[in-house]
All heavy atoms as a GROMACS GRO file, in nm:
protein
  640
    1MET      N    1  13.379   0.959   8.269
    1MET     CA    2  13.291   0.868   8.338
    1MET      C    3  13.156   0.935   8.357
    1MET      O    4  13.150   1.046   8.408
    1MET     CB    5  13.352   0.830   8.474
    1MET     CG    6  13.260   0.743   8.556
    1MET     SD    7  13.327   0.695   8.717
    1MET     CE    8  13.454   0.583   8.666
    2LYS      N    9  13.052   0.866   8.315
    2LYS     CA   10  12.916   0.918   8.330
    2LYS      C   11  12.853   0.854   8.453
    2LYS      O   12  12.851   0.732   8.466
    2LYS     CB   13  12.833   0.886   8.207
    2LYS     CG   14  12.881   0.955   8.082
    2LYS     CD   15  12.796   0.918   7.964
    2LYS     CE   16  12.847   0.984   7.837
    2LYS     NZ   17  12.769   0.945   7.720
    3ILE      N   18  12.801   0.939   8.541
    3ILE     CA   19  12.744   0.893   8.667
    3ILE      C   20  12.600   0.940   8.678
    3ILE      O   21  12.571   1.058   8.658
    3ILE     CB   22  12.825   0.948   8.786
    3ILE    CG1   23  12.972   0.908   8.772
    3ILE    CG2   24  12.768   0.898   8.918
    3ILE    CD1   25  13.063   0.980   8.867
    4CYS      N   26  12.511   0.848   8.713
    4CYS     CA   27  12.373   0.883   8.743
    4CYS      C   28  12.358   0.880   8.895
    4CYS      O   29  12.396   0.782   8.959
    4CYS     CB   30  12.275   0.784   8.680
    4CYS     SG   31  12.269   0.793   8.501
    5ILE      N   32  12.304   0.987   8.950
    5ILE     CA   33  12.288   0.998   9.094
    5ILE      C   34  12.141   1.019   9.126
    5ILE      O   35  12.074   1.100   9.062
    5ILE     CB   36  12.372   1.115   9.150
    5ILE    CG1   37  12.520   1.090   9.124
    5ILE    CG2   38  12.346   1.134   9.299
    5ILE    CD1   39  12.611   1.201   9.173
    6SER      N   40  12.095   0.948   9.226
    6SER     CA   41  11.957   0.960   9.272
    6SER      C   42  11.923   1.106   9.298
    6SER      O   43  12.007   1.182   9.349
    6SER     CB   44  11.939   0.876   9.398
    6SER     OG   45  11.808   0.882   9.444
    7ASN      N   46  11.801   1.144   9.265
    7ASN     CA   47  11.758   1.283   9.277
    7ASN      C   48  11.767   1.339   9.418
    7ASN      O   49  11.780   1.459   9.436
    7ASN     CB   50  11.615   1.298   9.226
    7ASN     CG   51  11.605   1.271   9.078
    7ASN    OD1   52  11.700   1.294   9.002
    7ASN    ND2   53  11.492   1.219   9.035
    8ASN      N   54  11.760   1.254   9.520
    8ASN     CA   55  11.762   1.304   9.657
    8ASN      C   56  11.904   1.324   9.712
    8ASN      O   57  11.922   1.358   9.826
    8ASN     CB   58  11.683   1.211   9.750
    8ASN     CG   59  11.740   1.071   9.755
    8ASN    OD1   60  11.806   1.028   9.661
    8ASN    ND2   61  11.714   1.001   9.862
    9LEU      N   62  12.005   1.305   9.629
    9LEU     CA   63  12.144   1.321   9.671
    9LEU      C   64  12.207   1.445   9.607
    9LEU      O   65  12.315   1.440   9.549
    9LEU     CB   66  12.224   1.195   9.636
    9LEU     CG   67  12.172   1.066   9.698
    9LEU    CD1   68  12.251   0.946   9.646
    9LEU    CD2   69  12.174   1.072   9.849
   10LEU      N   70  12.141   1.557   9.619
   10LEU     CA   71  12.182   1.681   9.554
   10LEU      C   72  12.322   1.727   9.596
   10LEU      O   73  12.401   1.769   9.513
   10LEU     CB   74  12.080   1.791   9.583
   10LEU     CG   75  12.103   1.925   9.513
   10LEU    CD1   76  12.102   1.907   9.363
   10LEU    CD2   77  11.998   2.025   9.556
   11ASN      N   78  12.355   1.717   9.724
   11ASN     CA   79  12.487   1.762   9.771
   11ASN      C   80  12.598   1.678   9.708
   11ASN      O   81  12.701   1.732   9.670
   11ASN     CB   82  12.496   1.754   9.923
   11ASN     CG   83  12.413   1.861   9.991
   11ASN    OD1   84  12.381   1.963   9.931
   11ASN    ND2   85  12.378   1.836  10.115
   12LEU      N   86  12.577   1.548   9.697
   12LEU     CA   87  12.676   1.461   9.635
   12LEU      C   88  12.690   1.496   9.487
   12LEU      O   89  12.801   1.504   9.435
   12LEU     CB   90  12.639   1.314   9.652
   12LEU     CG   91  12.733   1.215   9.588
   12LEU    CD1   92  12.871   1.222   9.651
   12LEU    CD2   93  12.677   1.074   9.597
   13LYS      N   94  12.578   1.518   9.420
   13LYS     CA   95  12.580   1.555   9.278
   13LYS      C   96  12.664   1.680   9.257
   13LYS      O   97  12.753   1.682   9.173
   13LYS     CB   98  12.437   1.578   9.229
   13LYS     CG   99  12.428   1.628   9.086
   13LYS     CD  100  12.282   1.660   9.053
   13LYS     CE  101  12.268   1.714   8.914
   13LYS     NZ  102  12.301   1.853   8.898
   14GLU      N  103  12.637   1.782   9.335
   14GLU     CA  104  12.711   1.908   9.322
   14GLU      C  105  12.859   1.889   9.354
   14GLU      O  106  12.945   1.944   9.286
   14GLU     CB  107  12.649   2.014   9.412
   14GLU     CG  108  12.510   2.057   9.367
   14GLU     CD  109  12.438   2.145   9.468
   14GLU    OE1  110  12.488   2.162   9.581
   14GLU    OE2  111  12.330   2.194   9.433
   15GLY      N  112  12.889   1.811   9.455
   15GLY     CA  113  13.028   1.788   9.493
   15GLY      C  114  13.106   1.714   9.386
   15GLY      O  115  13.222   1.749   9.357
   16LEU      N  116  13.045   1.614   9.324
   16LEU     CA  117  13.113   1.539   9.218
   16LEU      C  118  13.128   1.622   9.091
   16LEU      O  119  13.228   1.611   9.020
   16LEU     CB  120  13.042   1.407   9.190
   16LEU     CG  121  13.054   1.301   9.300
   16LEU    CD1  122  12.967   1.180   9.268
   16LEU    CD2  123  13.199   1.260   9.321
   17GLU      N  124  13.030   1.707   9.063
   17GLU     CA  125  13.042   1.797   8.948
   17GLU      C  126  13.160   1.892   8.967
   17GLU      O  127  13.236   1.916   8.872
   17GLU     CB  128  12.912   1.877   8.928
   17GLU     CG  129  12.802   1.798   8.865
   17GLU     CD  130  12.672   1.876   8.852
   17GLU    OE1  131  12.646   1.967   8.935
   17GLU    OE2  132  12.596   1.845   8.760
   18LYS      N  133  13.179   1.942   9.088
   18LYS     CA  134  13.291   2.032   9.117
   18LYS      C  135  13.424   1.960   9.099
   18LYS      O  136  13.525   2.024   9.069
   18LYS     CB  137  13.281   2.086   9.259
   18LYS     CG  138  13.173   2.190   9.276
   18LYS     CD  139  13.167   2.239   9.419
   18LYS     CE  140  13.052   2.337   9.436
   18LYS     NZ  141  13.038   2.379   9.576
   19ARG      N  142  13.424   1.829   9.116
   19ARG     CA  143  13.546   1.749   9.100
   19ARG      C  144  13.565   1.702   8.956
   19ARG      O  145  13.656   1.627   8.926
   19ARG     CB  146  13.544   1.631   9.195
   19ARG     CG  147  13.553   1.673   9.341
   19ARG     CD  148  13.548   1.555   9.434
   19ARG     NE  149  13.549   1.600   9.572
   19ARG     CZ  150  13.605   1.534   9.672
   19ARG    NH1  151  13.665   1.418   9.648
   19ARG    NH2  152  13.600   1.581   9.794
   20GLY      N  153  13.477   1.746   8.867
   20GLY     CA  154  13.494   1.720   8.725
   20GLY      C  155  13.421   1.599   8.669
   20GLY      O  156  13.443   1.562   8.554
   21TYR      N  157  13.333   1.538   8.746
   21TYR     CA  158  13.260   1.421   8.697
   21TYR      C  159  13.140   1.464   8.613
   21TYR      O  160  13.079   1.568   8.638
   21TYR     CB  161  13.214   1.333   8.814
   21TYR     CG  162  13.328   1.262   8.881
   21TYR    CD1  163  13.393   1.318   8.990
   21TYR    CD2  164  13.373   1.139   8.833
   21TYR    CE1  165  13.499   1.253   9.051
   21TYR    CE2  166  13.479   1.074   8.894
   21TYR     CZ  167  13.541   1.132   9.002
   21TYR     OH  168  13.647   1.068   9.061
   22ASP      N  169  13.107   1.383   8.514
   22ASP     CA  170  12.993   1.407   8.426
   22ASP      C  171  12.870   1.343   8.491
   22ASP      O  172  12.857   1.220   8.493
   22ASP     CB  173  13.021   1.345   8.289
   22ASP     CG  174  12.914   1.376   8.187
   22ASP    OD1  175  12.830   1.464   8.212
   22ASP    OD2  176  12.914   1.310   8.081
   23ILE      N  177  12.783   1.426   8.546
   23ILE     CA  178  12.666   1.377   8.618
   23ILE      C  179  12.543   1.387   8.526
   23ILE      O  180  12.513   1.494   8.473
   23ILE     CB  181  12.641   1.457   8.747
   23ILE    CG1  182  12.767   1.461   8.834
   23ILE    CG2  183  12.522   1.399   8.823
   23ILE    CD1  184  12.820   1.327   8.878
   24LEU      N  185  12.476   1.274   8.510
   24LEU     CA  186  12.356   1.269   8.428
   24LEU      C  187  12.232   1.262   8.516
   24LEU      O  188  12.239   1.213   8.629
   24LEU     CB  189  12.359   1.146   8.338
   24LEU     CG  190  12.476   1.136   8.240
   24LEU    CD1  191  12.473   1.003   8.167
   24LEU    CD2  192  12.474   1.250   8.142
   25PRO      N  193  12.118   1.307   8.466
   25PRO     CA  194  11.995   1.294   8.543
   25PRO      C  195  11.964   1.147   8.571
   25PRO      O  196  11.999   1.059   8.491
   25PRO     CB  197  11.887   1.354   8.451
   25PRO     CG  198  11.961   1.433   8.350
   25PRO     CD  199  12.097   1.373   8.337
   26TRP      N  200  11.901   1.121   8.683
   26TRP     CA  201  11.869   0.984   8.724
   26TRP      C  202  11.790   0.910   8.617
   26TRP      O  203  11.810   0.792   8.594
   26TRP     CB  204  11.790   0.987   8.854
   26TRP     CG  205  11.761   0.853   8.912
   26TRP    CD1  206  11.639   0.792   8.922
   26TRP    CD2  207  11.854   0.761   8.969
   26TRP    NE1  208  11.652   0.669   8.982
   26TRP    CE2  209  11.784   0.649   9.011
   26TRP    CE3  210  11.993   0.764   8.987
   26TRP    CZ2  211  11.846   0.539   9.071
   26TRP    CZ3  212  12.053   0.654   9.047
   26TRP    CH2  213  11.980   0.545   9.088
   27ASP      N  214  11.704   0.979   8.547
   27ASP     CA  215  11.622   0.914   8.444
   27ASP      C  216  11.682   0.930   8.304
   27ASP      O  217  11.612   0.915   8.205
   27ASP     CB  218  11.480   0.970   8.448
   27ASP     CG  219  11.475   1.121   8.427
   27ASP    OD1  220  11.582   1.184   8.423
   27ASP    OD2  221  11.364   1.174   8.416
   28SER      N  222  11.810   0.953   8.298
   28SER     CA  223  11.878   0.972   8.169
   28SER      C  224  11.866   0.848   8.081
   28SER      O  225  11.870   0.735   8.129
   28SER     CB  226  12.026   1.002   8.193
   28SER     OG  227  12.095   1.005   8.071
   29LYS      N  228  11.852   0.870   7.953
   29LYS     CA  229  11.847   0.759   7.857
   29LYS      C  230  11.987   0.721   7.809
   29LYS      O  231  12.004   0.623   7.741
   29LYS     CB  232  11.759   0.797   7.737
   29LYS     CG  233  11.616   0.828   7.774
   29LYS     CD  234  11.548   0.710   7.840
   29LYS     CE  235  11.404   0.744   7.874
   29LYS     NZ  236  11.343   0.649   7.964
   30ASP      N  237  12.088   0.801   7.847
   30ASP     CA  238  12.226   0.768   7.814
   30ASP      C  239  12.276   0.657   7.906
   30ASP      O  240  12.229   0.644   8.018
   30ASP     CB  241  12.317   0.890   7.831
   30ASP     CG  242  12.293   0.997   7.728
   30ASP    OD1  243  12.239   0.964   7.621
   30ASP    OD2  244  12.326   1.113   7.755
   31ASN      N  245  12.372   0.580   7.857
   31ASN     CA  246  12.432   0.477   7.941
   31ASN      C  247  12.520   0.542   8.047
   31ASN      O  248  12.596   0.633   8.017
   31ASN     CB  249  12.516   0.381   7.857
   31ASN     CG  250  12.430   0.290   7.774
   31ASN    OD1  251  12.315   0.263   7.808
   31ASN    ND2  252  12.484   0.241   7.665
   32CYS      N  253  12.509   0.493   8.168
   32CYS     CA  254  12.591   0.541   8.279
   32CYS      C  255  12.698   0.437   8.310
   32CYS      O  256  12.676   0.318   8.295
   32CYS     CB  257  12.506   0.562   8.403
   32CYS     SG  258  12.385   0.692   8.388
   33ASP      N  259  12.812   0.485   8.356
   33ASP     CA  260  12.918   0.396   8.403
   33ASP      C  261  12.897   0.357   8.548
   33ASP      O  262  12.943   0.253   8.593
   33ASP     CB  263  13.055   0.463   8.388
   33ASP     CG  264  13.084   0.497   8.242
   33ASP    OD1  265  13.080   0.405   8.160
   33ASP    OD2  266  13.107   0.616   8.213
   34ALA      N  267  12.827   0.445   8.622
   34ALA     CA  268  12.802   0.419   8.763
   34ALA      C  269  12.667   0.477   8.804
   34ALA      O  270  12.623   0.579   8.749
   34ALA     CB  271  12.912   0.481   8.848
   35LEU      N  272  12.603   0.409   8.898
   35LEU     CA  273  12.479   0.457   8.959
   35LEU      C  274  12.506   0.475   9.107
   35LEU      O  275  12.563   0.386   9.171
   35LEU     CB  276  12.366   0.355   8.944
   35LEU     CG  277  12.311   0.327   8.806
   35LEU    CD1  278  12.213   0.210   8.812
   35LEU    CD2  279  12.242   0.449   8.751
   36ILE      N  280  12.465   0.588   9.162
   36ILE     CA  281  12.480   0.612   9.304
   36ILE      C  282  12.341   0.638   9.361
   36ILE      O  283  12.270   0.726   9.313
   36ILE     CB  284  12.573   0.731   9.334
   36ILE    CG1  285  12.710   0.708   9.270
   36ILE    CG2  286  12.585   0.751   9.485
   36ILE    CD1  287  12.805   0.826   9.283
   37CYS      N  288  12.304   0.559   9.462
   37CYS     CA  289  12.171   0.574   9.521
   37CYS      C  290  12.173   0.523   9.665
   37CYS      O  291  12.274   0.475   9.714
   37CYS     CB  292  12.068   0.499   9.439
   37CYS     SG  293  12.099   0.322   9.430
   38ASP      N  294  12.060   0.532   9.729
   38ASP     CA  295  12.041   0.479   9.864
   38ASP      C  296  11.963   0.349   9.850
   38ASP      O  297  11.842   0.350   9.833
   38ASP     CB  298  11.966   0.582   9.949
   38ASP     CG  299  11.951   0.540  10.093
   38ASP    OD1  300  11.987   0.425  10.127
   38ASP    OD2  301  11.904   0.622  10.173
   39LEU      N  302  12.032   0.237   9.855
   39LEU     CA  303  11.968   0.107   9.833
   39LEU      C  304  11.865   0.074   9.941
   39LEU      O  305  11.768   0.005   9.913
   39LEU     CB  306  12.074  -0.003   9.827
   39LEU     CG  307  12.166   0.001   9.705
   39LEU    CD1  308  12.272  -0.108   9.716
   39LEU    CD2  309  12.087  -0.014   9.576
   40LYS      N  310  11.884   0.123  10.061
   40LYS     CA  311  11.790   0.094  10.170
   40LYS      C  312  11.654   0.156  10.145
   40LYS      O  313  11.554   0.111  10.198
   40LYS     CB  314  11.846   0.141  10.304
   40LYS     CG  315  11.961   0.056  10.350
   40LYS     CD  316  12.011   0.102  10.484
   40LYS     CE  317  12.131   0.018  10.524
   40LYS     NZ  318  12.190   0.066  10.649
   41ASN      N  319  11.650   0.261  10.066
   41ASN     CA  320  11.524   0.329  10.037
   41ASN      C  321  11.474   0.301   9.896
   41ASN      O  322  11.410   0.385   9.835
   41ASN     CB  323  11.539   0.479  10.061
   41ASN     CG  324  11.557   0.512  10.207
   41ASN    OD1  325  11.492   0.453  10.292
   41ASN    ND2  326  11.646   0.603  10.237
   42GLY      N  327  11.508   0.185   9.841
   42GLY     CA  328  11.459   0.146   9.709
   42GLY      C  329  11.516   0.226   9.596
   42GLY      O  330  11.449   0.249   9.495
   43GLY      N  331  11.640   0.268   9.606
   43GLY     CA  332  11.703   0.356   9.508
   43GLY      C  333  11.710   0.304   9.367
   43GLY      O  334  11.717   0.382   9.273
   44LEU      N  335  11.708   0.173   9.347
   44LEU     CA  336  11.720   0.118   9.211
   44LEU      C  337  11.586   0.079   9.150
   44LEU      O  338  11.580   0.038   9.035
   44LEU     CB  339  11.811  -0.005   9.211
   44LEU     CG  340  11.958   0.022   9.236
   44LEU    CD1  341  12.034  -0.109   9.238
   44LEU    CD2  342  12.014   0.114   9.131
   45THR      N  343  11.480   0.091   9.223
   45THR     CA  344  11.350   0.043   9.178
   45THR      C  345  11.312   0.090   9.039
   45THR      O  346  11.269   0.012   8.956
   45THR     CB  347  11.240   0.085   9.278
   45THR    OG1  348  11.277   0.040   9.407
   45THR    CG2  349  11.106   0.028   9.239
   46ASN      N  350  11.329   0.216   9.009
   46ASN     CA  351  11.285   0.270   8.880
   46ASN      C  352  11.388   0.254   8.770
   46ASN      O  353  11.356   0.274   8.654
   46ASN     CB  354  11.250   0.419   8.894
   46ASN     CG  355  11.135   0.440   8.988
   46ASN    OD1  356  11.044   0.359   8.993
   46ASN    ND2  357  11.138   0.548   9.062
   47VAL      N  358  11.510   0.218   8.802
   47VAL     CA  359  11.616   0.212   8.702
   47VAL      C  360  11.636   0.071   8.648
   47VAL      O  361  11.662   0.053   8.530
   47VAL     CB  362  11.748   0.265   8.761
   47VAL    CG1  363  11.862   0.246   8.664
   47VAL    CG2  364  11.732   0.411   8.796
   48ILE      N  365  11.622  -0.029   8.731
   48ILE     CA  366  11.651  -0.166   8.691
   48ILE      C  367  11.569  -0.209   8.569
   48ILE      O  368  11.618  -0.280   8.483
   48ILE     CB  369  11.625  -0.263   8.808
   48ILE    CG1  370  11.730  -0.242   8.917
   48ILE    CG2  371  11.623  -0.407   8.764
   48ILE    CD1  372  11.872  -0.270   8.874
   49ASN      N  373  11.448  -0.163   8.558
   49ASN     CA  374  11.362  -0.204   8.448
   49ASN      C  375  11.378  -0.121   8.322
   49ASN      O  376  11.315  -0.150   8.221
   49ASN     CB  377  11.216  -0.201   8.493
   49ASN     CG  378  11.190  -0.304   8.600
   49ASN    OD1  379  11.247  -0.412   8.599
   49ASN    ND2  380  11.104  -0.270   8.695
   50GLU      N  381  11.461  -0.019   8.326
   50GLU     CA  382  11.482   0.065   8.209
   50GLU      C  383  11.568  -0.009   8.107
   50GLU      O  384  11.680  -0.047   8.137
   50GLU     CB  385  11.550   0.196   8.247
   50GLU     CG  386  11.465   0.288   8.331
   50GLU     CD  387  11.356   0.354   8.251
   50GLU    OE1  388  11.374   0.370   8.129
   50GLU    OE2  389  11.253   0.386   8.310
   51ASN      N  390  11.519  -0.028   7.987
   51ASN     CA  391  11.595  -0.097   7.883
   51ASN      C  392  11.713  -0.016   7.834
   51ASN      O  393  11.808  -0.070   7.780
   51ASN     CB  394  11.504  -0.132   7.765
   51ASN     CG  395  11.401  -0.235   7.804
   51ASN    OD1  396  11.426  -0.320   7.888
   51ASN    ND2  397  11.286  -0.227   7.742
   52SER      N  398  11.708   0.116   7.852
   52SER     CA  399  11.813   0.201   7.799
   52SER      C  400  11.937   0.207   7.889
   52SER      O  401  12.040   0.257   7.850
   52SER     CB  402  11.760   0.342   7.779
   52SER     OG  403  11.718   0.396   7.902
   53ILE      N  404  11.926   0.156   8.010
   53ILE     CA  405  12.040   0.161   8.102
   53ILE      C  406  12.128   0.039   8.078
   53ILE      O  407  12.082  -0.074   8.079
   53ILE     CB  408  11.992   0.164   8.249
   53ILE    CG1  409  11.911   0.290   8.276
   53ILE    CG2  410  12.110   0.154   8.345
   53ILE    CD1  411  11.989   0.419   8.270
   54LYS      N  412  12.256   0.064   8.056
   54LYS     CA  413  12.353  -0.043   8.038
   54LYS      C  414  12.360  -0.124   8.167
   54LYS      O  415  12.379  -0.069   8.274
   54LYS     CB  416  12.489   0.019   8.006
   54LYS     CG  417  12.602  -0.080   7.992
   54LYS     CD  418  12.731  -0.012   7.953
   54LYS     CE  419  12.781   0.075   8.065
   54LYS     NZ  420  12.912   0.133   8.039
   55LYS      N  421  12.344  -0.255   8.158
   55LYS     CA  422  12.340  -0.337   8.279
   55LYS      C  423  12.470  -0.411   8.305
   55LYS      O  424  12.500  -0.446   8.416
   55LYS     CB  425  12.224  -0.433   8.272
   55LYS     CG  426  12.090  -0.360   8.270
   55LYS     CD  427  11.976  -0.455   8.272
   55LYS     CE  428  11.843  -0.383   8.277
   55LYS     NZ  429  11.820  -0.286   8.174
   56GLU      N  430  12.548  -0.437   8.203
   56GLU     CA  431  12.673  -0.509   8.222
   56GLU      C  432  12.786  -0.413   8.252
   56GLU      O  433  12.806  -0.315   8.182
   56GLU     CB  434  12.706  -0.591   8.099
   56GLU     CG  435  12.608  -0.704   8.075
   56GLU     CD  436  12.644  -0.786   7.954
   56GLU    OE1  437  12.761  -0.784   7.912
   56GLU    OE2  438  12.554  -0.851   7.901
   57GLY      N  439  12.862  -0.442   8.356
   57GLY     CA  440  12.977  -0.361   8.390
   57GLY      C  441  12.946  -0.231   8.462
   57GLY      O  442  13.036  -0.154   8.490
   58ILE      N  443  12.820  -0.206   8.493
   58ILE     CA  444  12.786  -0.082   8.561
   58ILE      C  445  12.821  -0.095   8.709
   58ILE      O  446  12.803  -0.200   8.769
   58ILE     CB  447  12.637  -0.046   8.542
   58ILE    CG1  448  12.612   0.098   8.580
   58ILE    CG2  449  12.547  -0.140   8.617
   58ILE    CD1  450  12.480   0.150   8.532
   59LEU      N  451  12.875   0.010   8.765
   59LEU     CA  452  12.911   0.014   8.905
   59LEU      C  453  12.794   0.074   8.983
   59LEU      O  454  12.749   0.184   8.952
   59LEU     CB  455  13.036   0.101   8.923
   59LEU     CG  456  13.090   0.120   9.064
   59LEU    CD1  457  13.132  -0.014   9.123
   59LEU    CD2  458  13.207   0.216   9.062
   60ILE      N  459  12.744   0.000   9.081
   60ILE     CA  460  12.634   0.047   9.164
   60ILE      C  461  12.690   0.076   9.302
   60ILE      O  462  12.749  -0.012   9.366
   60ILE     CB  463  12.520  -0.056   9.172
   60ILE    CG1  464  12.464  -0.080   9.032
   60ILE    CG2  465  12.411  -0.007   9.268
   60ILE    CD1  466  12.364  -0.192   9.024
   61ILE      N  467  12.674   0.200   9.346
   61ILE     CA  468  12.727   0.242   9.475
   61ILE      C  469  12.612   0.280   9.567
   61ILE      O  470  12.530   0.366   9.533
   61ILE     CB  471  12.822   0.363   9.459
   61ILE    CG1  472  12.937   0.327   9.365
   61ILE    CG2  473  12.872   0.408   9.596
   61ILE    CD1  474  13.027   0.444   9.330
   62ASP      N  475  12.607   0.215   9.682
   62ASP     CA  476  12.510   0.249   9.786
   62ASP      C  477  12.571   0.362   9.868
   62ASP      O  478  12.679   0.347   9.926
   62ASP     CB  479  12.484   0.126   9.874
   62ASP     CG  480  12.390   0.156   9.988
   62ASP    OD1  481  12.314   0.254   9.980
   62ASP    OD2  482  12.392   0.079  10.087
   63ILE      N  483  12.503   0.475   9.872
   63ILE     CA  484  12.557   0.592   9.940
   63ILE      C  485  12.579   0.565  10.088
   63ILE      O  486  12.680   0.607  10.144
   63ILE     CB  487  12.468   0.717   9.918
   63ILE    CG1  488  12.531   0.843   9.975
   63ILE    CG2  489  12.331   0.698   9.977
   63ILE    CD1  490  12.654   0.886   9.906
   64GLY      N  491  12.488   0.494  10.154
   64GLY     CA  492  12.503   0.464  10.296
   64GLY      C  493  12.550   0.587  10.371
   64GLY      O  494  12.492   0.694  10.360
   65SER      N  495  12.657   0.575  10.445
   65SER     CA  496  12.713   0.689  10.519
   65SER      C  497  12.850   0.728  10.463
   65SER      O  498  12.936   0.780  10.534
   65SER     CB  499  12.725   0.655  10.668
   65SER     OG  500  12.809   0.543  10.685
   66LYS      N  501  12.870   0.703  10.335
   66LYS     CA  502  12.999   0.730  10.271
   66LYS      C  503  13.020   0.880  10.248
   66LYS      O  504  12.926   0.952  10.215
   66LYS     CB  505  13.009   0.656  10.138
   66LYS     CG  506  13.012   0.506  10.152
   66LYS     CD  507  13.007   0.439  10.016
   66LYS     CE  508  12.997   0.290  10.029
   66LYS     NZ  509  12.871   0.246  10.089
   67THR      N  510  13.144   0.922  10.261
   67THR     CA  511  13.180   1.061  10.231
   67THR      C  512  13.204   1.073  10.080
   67THR      O  513  13.217   0.972  10.010
   67THR     CB  514  13.309   1.101  10.305
   67THR    OG1  515  13.417   1.024  10.252
   67THR    CG2  516  13.296   1.082  10.455
   68ILE      N  517  13.214   1.196  10.034
   68ILE     CA  518  13.242   1.217   9.892
   68ILE      C  519  13.380   1.161   9.855
   68ILE      O  520  13.399   1.109   9.745
   68ILE     CB  521  13.227   1.365   9.853
   68ILE    CG1  522  13.226   1.378   9.700
   68ILE    CG2  523  13.334   1.449   9.917
   68ILE    CD1  524  13.180   1.513   9.650
   69ASP      N  525  13.476   1.167   9.947
   69ASP     CA  526  13.608   1.110   9.921
   69ASP      C  527  13.601   0.958   9.906
   69ASP      O  528  13.667   0.901   9.820
   69ASP     CB  529  13.707   1.147  10.032
   69ASP     CG  530  13.743   1.295  10.030
   69ASP    OD1  531  13.745   1.355   9.921
   69ASP    OD2  532  13.771   1.350  10.139
   70GLU      N  533  13.519   0.893   9.987
   70GLU     CA  534  13.502   0.748   9.976
   70GLU      C  535  13.433   0.711   9.845
   70GLU      O  536  13.471   0.615   9.779
   70GLU     CB  537  13.422   0.695  10.095
   70GLU     CG  538  13.497   0.702  10.226
   70GLU     CD  539  13.411   0.672  10.347
   70GLU    OE1  540  13.294   0.716  10.351
   70GLU    OE2  541  13.462   0.606  10.439
   71ILE      N  542  13.334   0.790   9.806
   71ILE     CA  543  13.265   0.768   9.678
   71ILE      C  544  13.363   0.784   9.563
   71ILE      O  545  13.368   0.701   9.471
   71ILE     CB  546  13.147   0.865   9.661
   71ILE    CG1  547  13.040   0.839   9.766
   71ILE    CG2  548  13.090   0.858   9.520
   71ILE    CD1  549  12.965   0.710   9.753
   72GLU      N  550  13.445   0.887   9.567
   72GLU     CA  551  13.542   0.909   9.460
   72GLU      C  552  13.644   0.795   9.454
   72GLU      O  553  13.683   0.752   9.346
   72GLU     CB  554  13.613   1.043   9.479
   72GLU     CG  555  13.700   1.078   9.361
   72GLU     CD  556  13.754   1.219   9.367
   72GLU    OE1  557  13.784   1.270   9.478
   72GLU    OE2  558  13.765   1.280   9.259
   73TYR      N  559  13.686   0.744   9.567
   73TYR     CA  560  13.778   0.630   9.570
   73TYR      C  561  13.714   0.509   9.500
   73TYR      O  562  13.778   0.442   9.418
   73TYR     CB  563  13.816   0.594   9.714
   73TYR     CG  564  13.906   0.473   9.721
   73TYR    CD1  565  14.044   0.487   9.710
   73TYR    CD2  566  13.853   0.346   9.738
   73TYR    CE1  567  14.127   0.376   9.714
   73TYR    CE2  568  13.936   0.234   9.741
   73TYR     CZ  569  14.072   0.250   9.730
   73TYR     OH  570  14.153   0.140   9.734
   74ILE      N  571  13.588   0.483   9.531
   74ILE     CA  572  13.516   0.370   9.470
   74ILE      C  573  13.505   0.392   9.319
   74ILE      O  574  13.527   0.299   9.241
   74ILE     CB  575  13.377   0.352   9.534
   74ILE    CG1  576  13.392   0.313   9.681
   74ILE    CG2  577  13.295   0.249   9.458
   74ILE    CD1  578  13.263   0.322   9.761
   75LEU      N  579  13.472   0.513   9.277
   75LEU     CA  580  13.460   0.542   9.134
   75LEU      C  581  13.592   0.519   9.061
   75LEU      O  582  13.595   0.463   8.953
   75LEU     CB  583  13.412   0.685   9.113
   75LEU     CG  584  13.267   0.715   9.151
   75LEU    CD1  585  13.242   0.865   9.150
   75LEU    CD2  586  13.172   0.643   9.057
   76ASN      N  587  13.700   0.567   9.119
   76ASN     CA  588  13.830   0.560   9.054
   76ASN      C  589  13.892   0.419   9.055
   76ASN      O  590  13.964   0.382   8.963
   76ASN     CB  591  13.928   0.659   9.117
   76ASN     CG  592  13.891   0.802   9.084
   76ASN    OD1  593  13.839   0.831   8.977
   76ASN    ND2  594  13.916   0.890   9.178
   77ASN      N  595  13.862   0.343   9.159
   77ASN     CA  596  13.926   0.213   9.175
   77ASN      C  597  13.831   0.095   9.156
   77ASN      O  598  13.878  -0.019   9.153
   77ASN     CB  599  13.991   0.205   9.313
   77ASN     CG  600  14.099   0.309   9.331
   77ASN    OD1  601  14.202   0.302   9.268
   77ASN    ND2  602  14.072   0.408   9.413
   78ARG      N  603  13.701   0.125   9.146
   78ARG     CA  604  13.599   0.021   9.135
   78ARG      C  605  13.611  -0.079   9.249
   78ARG      O  606  13.592  -0.198   9.234
   78ARG     CB  607  13.603  -0.047   9.000
   78ARG     CG  608  13.571   0.050   8.885
   78ARG     CD  609  13.562  -0.014   8.751
   78ARG     NE  610  13.446  -0.098   8.731
   78ARG     CZ  611  13.326  -0.056   8.691
   78ARG    NH1  612  13.308   0.072   8.670
   78ARG    NH2  613  13.228  -0.139   8.674
   79LEU      N  614  13.646  -0.026   9.368
   79LEU     CA  615  13.662  -0.106   9.488
   79LEU      C  616  13.596  -0.037   9.607
   79LEU      O  617  13.606   0.084   9.622
   79LEU     CB  618  13.810  -0.122   9.525
   79LEU     CG  619  13.899  -0.201   9.432
   79LEU    CD1  620  14.044  -0.186   9.474
   79LEU    CD2  621  13.859  -0.347   9.432
   80TYR      N  622  13.530  -0.115   9.688
   80TYR     CA  623  13.480  -0.065   9.815
   80TYR      C  624  13.590  -0.081   9.919
   80TYR      O  625  13.664  -0.179   9.917
   80TYR     CB  626  13.356  -0.144   9.860
   80TYR     CG  627  13.229  -0.100   9.794
   80TYR    CD1  628  13.191  -0.150   9.671
   80TYR    CD2  629  13.146  -0.009   9.857
   80TYR    CE1  630  13.074  -0.111   9.610
   80TYR    CE2  631  13.027   0.030   9.798
   80TYR     CZ  632  12.992  -0.022   9.673
   80TYR     OH  633  12.877   0.018   9.614
   81THR      N  634  13.600   0.014  10.011
   81THR     CA  635  13.701   0.004  10.116
   81THR      C  636  13.642  -0.057  10.240
   81THR      O  637  13.525  -0.057  10.262
   81THR     CB  638  13.759   0.143  10.150
   81THR    OG1  639  13.653   0.229  10.186
   81THR    CG2  640  13.836   0.199  10.034
   0.00000   0.00000   0.00000
């Protein structure tokens, strides 16, 4: 699973890498399976208009106050709790 994480979420990026996830740079030209960002702070503004980002079937996760365990649950089950 390829995940793009907003640049300001460094701790989450490092934590998911330790758990074996393939983390791509936010501005990656590769297709991501999931995007993780802070929607309240305009996290998708620069990505939505990118033609290279796969738009169908992509999982968008708002970090909010979620723990890394909650994020991993969402990634694995494609469900919010």
